[in-house]
KEKENU-821777 format. One record per residue (C-alpha): x, y, z; residue in three letters; residue number from 1. Coordinates in steps of 0.05 Angstrom, whole numbers, plus 5000, padded with zeros to 4 digits. Layout:
BEGIN
x  y  z  type  seq
X  Y  Z  ALA  NUM
...
END
This chain:
BEGIN
x  y  z  type  seq
2526  7682  1864  MET  1
2571  7687  1934  ALA  2
2532  7710  1995  LYS  3
2501  7775  2013  MET  4
2522  7788  2074  TYR  5
2560  7764  2126  LYS  6
2541  7788  2200  LEU  7
2588  7750  2248  SER  8
2648  7702  2250  SER  9
2622  7639  2255  ARG  10
2642  7631  2333  ALA  11
2584  7680  2359  ALA  12
2641  7725  2392  GLU  13
2635  7801  2365  LYS  14
2700  7822  2373  ASN  15
2721  7769  2327  GLU  16
2667  7791  2265  SER  17
2703  7782  2203  LEU  18
2668  7837  2165  TYR  19
2682  7903  2205  VAL  20
2633  7947  2170  SER  21
2602  7999  2219  ARG  22
2535  7976  2192  ASP  23
2534  7901  2199  PRO  24
2466  7898  2159  GLU  25
2496  7917  2098  GLN  26
2564  7883  2099  ALA  27
2575  7865  2027  GLY  28
2530  7899  2001  SER  29
2527  7955  1941  VAL  30
2493  8024  1954  VAL  31
2464  8062  1897  ARG  32
2463  8143  1910  ASN  33
2384  8172  1892  GLU  34
2378  8156  1827  GLU  35
2405  8092  1829  GLY  36
2472  8084  1796  ALA  37
2525  8050  1824  PHE  38
2571  8083  1869  THR  39
2630  8052  1919  TYR  40
2612  7987  1957  SER  41
2609  7997  2031  ASP  42
2678  8018  2072  VAL  43
2716  7968  2115  PHE  44
2764  7984  2162  MET  45
2801  7928  2179  ASP  46
2850  7925  2254  LYS  47
2904  7963  2218  GLN  48
2863  8016  2210  LYS  49
2870  8001  2123  ASN  50
2805  8014  2088  TYR  51
2783  7978  2036  TRP  52
2724  7984  1978  PHE  53
2700  7973  1909  SER  54
2672  8001  1850  LYS  55
2647  7977  1781  LYS  56
2690  8000  1721  VAL  57
2629  8005  1674  GLU  58
2557  7981  1678  ASP  59
2568  7922  1624  GLN  60
2637  7895  1651  SER  61
2647  7847  1698  LYS  62
2714  7878  1728  ASP  63
2716  7915  1796  TYR  64
2771  7955  1819  LYS  65
2797  7943  1884  LEU  66
2816  8003  1926  PHE  67
2856  8000  1986  ILE  68
2874  8056  2031  PHE  69
2946  8042  2067  ASP  70
2934  8081  2128  TYR  71
3007  8074  2167  LYS  72
3043  8110  2093  ASN  73
2979  8151  2081  GLY  74
2969  8129  2004  CYS  75
2915  8097  1961  LEU  76
2928  8034  1921  LYS  77
2885  7991  1872  SER  78
2879  7936  1826  GLN  79
2834  7913  1774  ILE  80
2790  7848  1803  VAL  81
2746  7797  1771  LYS  82
2680  7806  1794  GLY  83
2649  7841  1855  GLN  84
2695  7828  1918  PRO  85
2684  7810  1995  ASN  86
2722  7828  2047  PHE  87
2735  7781  2104  TYR  88
2793  7803  2156  GLU  89
2827  7742  2196  PHE  90
2878  7748  2241  GLU  91
2945  7740  2198  SER  92
2908  7775  2135  CYS  93
2849  7804  2098  VAL  94
2822  7754  2043  VAL  95
2784  7795  1979  VAL  96
2745  7733  1959  ALA  97
2713  7765  1888  CYS  98
2655  7725  1849  GLU  99
2692  7728  1780  GLY  100
2642  7700  1717  ASP  101
2615  7651  1755  GLY  102
2649  7598  1715  SER  103
2714  7607  1752  LYS  104
2729  7666  1817  GLY  105
2791  7686  1863  SER  106
2812  7693  1929  VAL  107
2867  7743  1935  LEU  108
2901  7744  2011  ILE  109
2936  7809  2030  PHE  110
2980  7828  2085  SER  111
2954  7875  2142  LYS  112
3020  7916  2152  ASN  113
3020  7954  2097  GLU  114
2983  7918  2056  PRO  115
3006  7879  1991  GLU  116
2979  7827  1951  LEU  117
3008  7757  1979  LEU  118
2980  7710  1942  LYS  119
2917  7695  1886  GLU  120
2880  7623  1878  TRP  121
2833  7604  1825  LYS  122
2779  7570  1844  VAL  123
2711  7547  1801  ASN  124
2652  7556  1800  GLY  125
2600  7609  1847  TYR  126
2642  7636  1903  LEU  127
2596  7626  1961  TRP  128
2643  7625  2032  GLU  129
2710  7637  2061  VAL  130
2741  7622  2127  GLU  131
2805  7602  2155  MET  132
2823  7569  2223  ASN  133
2900  7557  2240  GLN  134
2921  7594  2172  ASP  135
2884  7534  2135  VAL  136
2843  7568  2083  LEU  137
2773  7535  2069  TYR  138
2728  7562  2007  ILE  139
2671  7543  1979  SER  140
2629  7543  1917  SER  141
2568  7515  1871  TYR  142
2603  7487  1796  ILE  143
2540  7499  1748  VAL  144
2572  7457  1693  GLU  145
2588  7396  1745  GLU  146
2524  7408  1789  ASP  147
2570  7401  1844  GLN  148
2575  7436  1911  ALA  149
2656  7437  1935  VAL  150
2695  7451  1990  LEU  151
2765  7486  1966  TYR  152
2820  7477  2028  ILE  153
2881  7512  2020  ILE  154
2946  7484  2072  ARG  155
3010  7493  2064  ASN  156
3006  7532  1998  GLY  157
2973  7473  1962  LYS  158
2901  7470  1948  LYS  159
2850  7417  1956  LYS  160
2779  7403  1919  ARG  161
2732  7356  1964  ILE  162
2664  7344  1930  ASN  163
2608  7353  1972  LEU  164
2546  7334  1928  GLY  165
2491  7353  1875  ASN  166
2444  7399  1875  ASN  167
2463  7430  1935  MET  168
2499  7504  1952  ALA  169
2551  7502  2008  PRO  170
2518  7563  2043  THR  171
2563  7579  2089  ASP  172
2633  7545  2140  ILE  173
2643  7533  2216  LEU  174
2708  7507  2251  CYS  175
2700  7479  2309  HIS  176
2757  7437  2350  GLU  177
2790  7417  2290  ASN  178
2725  7395  2255  LEU  179
2695  7433  2195  VAL  180
2618  7440  2181  TYR  181
2595  7460  2118  VAL  182
2523  7470  2114  SER  183
2487  7455  2041  GLY  184
2413  7487  2014  ALA  185
2376  7451  1950  PRO  186
2405  7492  1889  VAL  187
2321  7503  1872  LEU  188
2270  7468  1918  TYR  189
2275  7401  1961  GLY  190
2336  7371  1984  ASP  191
2380  7358  2003  PRO  192
2383  7397  2078  LYS  193
2436  7379  2111  LYS  194
2501  7397  2157  ILE  195
2571  7356  2129  MET  196
2620  7351  2191  VAL  197
2698  7335  2158  LEU  198
2756  7314  2205  ASN  199
2821  7337  2206  GLU  200
2838  7290  2155  LYS  201
2791  7324  2109  ASP  202
2733  7267  2113  LYS  203
2661  7270  2118  VAL  204
2644  7239  2180  VAL  205
2578  7259  2198  THR  206
2527  7282  2173  GLU  207
2460  7332  2197  TYR  208
2395  7319  2156  LYS  209
2353  7385  2170  LEU  210
2275  7407  2156  SER  211
2303  7472  2134  ILE  212
2349  7503  2077  SER  213
2407  7526  2112  PRO  214
2439  7601  2099  ARG  215
2479  7613  2161  ALA  216
2517  7569  2219  LEU  217
2529  7595  2291  TYR  218
2557  7559  2347  GLN  219
2533  7583  2414  VAL  220
2567  7553  2470  ASP  221
2551  7464  2454  ASP  222
2504  7479  2408  HIS  223
2511  7488  2326  LEU  224
2452  7544  2308  LEU  225
2437  7539  2237  VAL  226
2392  7602  2210  TYR  227
2337  7591  2154  GLU  228
2345  7611  2085  LEU  229
2296  7580  2023  ASP  230
2341  7601  1960  LEU  231
2277  7583  1914  ALA  232
2235  7642  1963  THR  233
2278  7685  1997  GLY  234
2236  7657  2056  LYS  235
2280  7662  2126  SER  236
2219  7640  2189  GLU  237
2263  7584  2226  ARG  238
2331  7569  2269  ILE  239
2344  7502  2297  VAL  240
2393  7492  2353  TYR  241
2431  7427  2341  ILE  242
2473  7399  2406  ASP  243
2540  7378  2383  MET  244
2545  7321  2429  LYS  245
2487  7292  2419  THR  246
2463  7308  2357  GLY  247
2400  7318  2376  GLU  248
2362  7380  2344  GLN  249
2301  7436  2364  LYS  250
2276  7472  2325  GLU  251
2238  7541  2330  HIS  252
2202  7594  2287  GLU  253
2223  7671  2290  ILE  254
2193  7739  2246  PRO  255
2223  7739  2176  HIS  256
2286  7771  2189  SER  257
2354  7774  2178  LYS  258
2410  7763  2229  ILE  259
2440  7836  2253  VAL  260
2484  7785  2311  GLU  261
2497  7724  2338  CYS  262
2525  7717  2419  THR  263
2521  7667  2458  ASN  264
2471  7709  2496  ASP  265
2424  7725  2444  SER  266
2407  7734  2364  LEU  267
2383  7788  2343  SER  268
2341  7794  2273  LEU  269
2312  7851  2232  LEU  270
2256  7854  2193  GLU  271
2266  7896  2145  GLN  272
2201  7919  2117  ASN  273
2181  7949  2191  SER  274
2247  7972  2210  LYS  275
2243  7920  2273  THR  276
2293  7895  2322  LEU  277
2272  7834  2350  TYR  278
2323  7799  2401  ILE  279
2315  7730  2416  TRP  280
2345  7697  2479  ASP  281
2386  7625  2475  HIS  282
2371  7609  2543  CYS  283
2285  7609  2532  ASN  284
2291  7610  2459  ARG  285
2237  7667  2457  ARG  286
2242  7739  2434  ILE  287
2257  7776  2503  ILE  288
2256  7848  2468  ASN  289
2224  7887  2403  THR  290
2243  7957  2376  GLN  291
2239  8000  2321  LYS  292
2303  8015  2287  VAL  293
2315  8080  2241  ALA  294
2306  8079  2163  ASP  295
2373  8046  2126  GLN  296
2404  8065  2067  SER  297
2387  8044  2001  LYS  298
2415  7978  1980  VAL  299
2416  7915  1934  ILE  300
END
């Protein structure tokens, strides 16, 4: 399935976050009421003050109704999409990635000014991640029938497919200085665990083999920060710093937690069971603050 949450853009700058949920821990999640019935997804507000949210049409259906509140004109727009939508805001547009039926998903590109659909792209497999850099759109997916991790590149109105490898889910994408970093985690267990680096010609020029199963990538100064999430066990207790100049790797243990925010100074980690927030300092590579947080809404 597609990623379960998105906490910031990969440049570790808060003002460039892709999701604009007021509660980043719940970004991309689905809210249930007290009886456990499906209600609406979280509401996302883009920089034009438009609101984006969705609701499943029927319990047994894969169809969702996508809602967009046009702030400028004060009207509500909607359309049916296949599979749960995930919302991303970029400088020029809002991208809605719909999971589809598992064999094929869709990526819808909307304008932010009086929101309207500009283009829809179909992609094979389970959608995992979406990123945009200089008007080039990157979409990663895993195609079950082929056991193939794929990176789709949409540039100048054309779609290009790059095969990345087998037994691997392409879990995250980071763009930095004309290079594209794609993390790969084993679908079940074992290997591969790695990061692939593509150049401006869309060729894999470097690979970093990892000791952890990578889920998310962040840029912290001149380092790549890799966050662990074992897809088979749900384990997330380690991070790795990779020097982007030398390739040197340093592994560190962290509390079993999810990343709430990553900046160039620190990493905020939430341990959900105990409702504990940890602040990890990048410079000293250790936890410098711990505090309890209030209970959150019931989510899946």
